[in-house]
MARBABA-241841 format. One record per atom (N, C-alpha, C): residue in one letter; x, y, z. Coordinates in pm, whole numbers, plus 50000, padded with zeros to 5 digits. Example, Ala and Ser with C-alpha at 12.3 -4.5 7.8 and 13.67 -1.06 7.14 Angstrom:
REM MARBABA-241841
A513194943150780A512304955050780A513204967050780S512854977550708S513674989450714S512905000350787
END
This chain:
REM MARBABA-241841
M513075186449767M512835174749686M514125166749667E515235173949659E516505167149642E516815158249762L516535163149883L516775155150003L515855142950008L514595144749971L513655133749969L514105123149868D514475127549750D514965118249647D516195110749696A517125117849756A518355111449804A518025101249914G517095104450000G516695095050104G516055082550046N515145084349950N514445072949890N515405064249808T516195070449722T517095062449637T518245056649719G518665063549824G519705058149911G519235045649985A517975045550023A517435034250097A516935022950007Y516355026449893Y515635016449813Y516185014649671G517255021749637G517845020849504G517155030249406H517775032049292H517175040449189H516075032649120P514915038749098P513825031649034P514235025848898V513685014048871V513925007248744V512575004448679P512525003848545P511255000948479P510644987848530T509394988748571T508714977648635T507254977348593K506754965648555K505324963748528K504614961648660V503514969048679V502754967948803V501344963248769P500924951648824P499574946948797P498524955848864L497424957848794L496304965648848L495144956548887G495324943648870G494284934048908G494394930649055Q493874919049088Q493934914649227Q494324899949232K494884896049344K495344882449367K494514876549480K494084864249463K493304857549567K494064857849699G493384861549804G494004861249936G493814874150014K494394874250129K494324885750219K495034897550157A494634909650197A495204921550134A495314933050232I496364940850210I496514953850276I496774963950165L496044974950168L496264986050076L497014996850151V498055002050091V498835012650155V498755025050068S498295035650128S498135048250059S498975058750128G499105070050067G499845081050129G501165083550060H502225085850140H503515089750082H504715083950155D504525075950258D505635072150345D506225058650306L507355058950235L508005046550192L508535038550309K508945045050415K509465037950532K508365029650596D507185035150608D506065027450663D505685016050569L505715018450438L505455007650342L506464996350364E507734999850377E508754989650402E508464982050531E508084989050635E507784982450762E506584973050750I505564977350679I504404968650658I504824956250580L505654958050478L506134946650400L506964937150488K507844942450569K508664934150658K507784926550757Q506874933850820Q506074927950926Q505004918350875S504614919450749S503594910550694S504214899050613A505514898750598A506184888350519A505874874550576G505554865150486G505284851350527G503944849050592K503084858850594K501794857550662K500634855250565G500924854450434G499854852050338G499034864450304I499634876050320I498954888650289I499644894950168N498854898650068N499394906149955N499264920949985V500324928349960V500334942649985V500204950049852Y499244959049848Y498964967149730Y499224981749764T499714989049667T499775003549685T498455009449636H498245021749675H497045028949635H497425043349612G496795049749516G497025063949491G498465066949458E499025076449531E500355081649502E501485071949533M501175060449590M502215050549623M502615041949502L501925043349391L502215035249272L503705034949235P504425046049233P505835045749192P506725037049282C506275033549401C507085025549493C507465012049433H506675007049339H506964994049279H508264994249197G508735005849161G509965006849083G511235006149164Y511135007449296Y512335007049380Y512804992649398P514024989449354P514514975649360P514514969649501E514854977449601E514934972049737E513564968249793L512504973249735L511164969149778L510654957549694K510754958949562K510164948849474K510914935549477Q512214935749501Q512984923349499Q512964915949632K512844923049741K512904916649873K511554911249921F510474916149864F509164912849919F508234907349810P508194894249793P507364888449688P505874890749709H505464894149828H504044896749854H503664911349825F504624919149776F504344932849730F503774931349590F502454930249580F501824925149459F501554935449351G500764945449379G500334954349272G499744967249326H498964973449241H498364986349272H496864985149260Y496144991049353Y494694990249353Y494125004249365G493315007949271G492655020849278G493395031749202T492855043449215T493405054949143T493795065649244A493635078049210A494075089049295A493265089949425W493815096949521W493235097549656W491795102149657Q491415111149567Q490045116249571Q489015105549533N489475094249477N488565083349443N488575072149546Q489275073949655Q489425063349752Q488095058749810A487235068049846A485975064349911A485165054949822K485185057049690K484445048549597K485115035049580R486415034649552R487125022249522R487305013349644I487485019349761I487775011449879I486605002349915R485395006149877R484224997849906R484274984549830Q485084983649727Q485144971649645Q486144961349695V486884964449801V487874955149856V487184946649963P487224933349951P486614924850053P487224927650190G486404931150283G486894934550415G487344949050424R487584955050309R487954969150300R488984973350403H490094966350406H491154969850500H492214978350433R492704987750504R493884994350453R494565002950559H495815005050534H496655013550618H496825026450541D496755037450607D496695049950533D497475061150599H498055069450517H498655081950563H497845093650515Q497015091550418Q496265102450356Q494825097650344L494075099350450L492715094050453L491805101450357H490915094050299H489905100050213H488975108450298P488195117250239P487355126450316P486335119650406E485885107750369E484875100950449E485415087350493A485625085450621A485955072150671A484625066050714H483905060450619H482545055550641H482495045750757D481395046550832D481195037650945D481295023050905A480895019750782A480895005850736A482284999850734Y483315007750721Y484665002150718Y485665009850803R485175018350890R486055026050980R486955016851063D486445005151102D487234995951184D488344989151106N488344990550975N489344983750892N490374993350835I490415005350885I491355015450837I492275019250953F493525021350922F494505025751019F495225037750963S495495047451047S496305058751004S497675057651070A498615065251017A499965065351074A500615078651041G501725081151105G502445093451077G501695105551130L501705116151053L501095128651096L499595129351071V499055119450999V497655119850959V496815111651055G495645116851087G494695109551169G493295113151127W492345105851179W490935108351146W490105103951265P489085111551303P488275107751420P487715093551405G487905085551509G487375071951510G488205061651436V489345065751379V490215056551306V491435053751393R491785040951408R492935037351491R494225042751430H495065048051516H496315054151472H497495045851522I498415043151430I499645035951464I500755046251470A501235048551591A502225059051611A503635053651631D503765040551654D505075035151693D505735026251587G505155025451468G505745017051363G505445002251377N504664998451479N504274984551497N502914982551428F502944976251310F501744974651230F501004961651258K501314955151369K500644942651405K499124944151409P498554954751467P497084955751466P496504955951324A497164962751232A496684963151094A496844949551026I497954942951053I498194929650994I497204919551050D496964919951180D495984910851241D494594913351182K494254925751159K492944928951100K492854923450959A493924924950880A493924919550744A493764904450745L494404897750839L494284883150850L492884878850889A492184887150965A490834883751010A489764886250904L490074894350804L489094897750701L489174887750586P488124887050504P488074876550400P489064877950287G489474889750251G490384891450137G489674888950005F490434888649898F489884886049766F489644871049751T488504867249695T488174853149682T488694846949554A489134855049460A489654849749332A490634859649271D491494854349186D492354863049106D491494870449006A491844882648976A491174890348871A492244897648792A492404893248671A493404899648585A492994914048559G493954922248550G493714936248518G494794941048423K494734953348392K495784959348310K497064960048391E498104964048325E499374966748391E499814980848352V500544987048442V501144999948409V502644998848436M503385007348373M504835007648391M505205019348481V506125016848573V506685027248658V508195025748656G508885034948720G510315033548739G511195040248636F510595048848556F511395055748457F511925068548519G513115067748573G513735079048638G514775085448547R515645092348608R516675099448531R517945091448515T517995079548576T519185071248562T518905059948465P519865056548380P519655045548285P519575032248358S518705023548307S518545010248370S518954999448273
END
């Protein structure tokens, strides 16, 4: 855990207290689930300026506290959904139901199998896998889908309370 922490804070800074919106913003969306901050950074870099809002999902919520992610990428919007075991239920509520994933939910339903991408060590039968860090297929899919049609205010949660003073 010490090595993981050193890698994350070395690359993205020490987490700072940050309000994270739980609502949605009108426009195209990508949901990122799993545990890989490097892939999240790549998705943010590769989707910058394309009109796509990037949301975390599940265990990715704390990523909003890292200064190098939240300050560099204004389209890193908020958090959508709850823990991984609820993904199958919540993902149906996203227009176009697109997302990039490292930790697939137990059922990649046929209705949205074409809108899910896996990466890293995780895969799922019938789900496209991105093995080379080039997230263009996922970004192109997000651009082709309808996205959210309106803003929807939601609660906010705070993240970024680490062991270093801010």
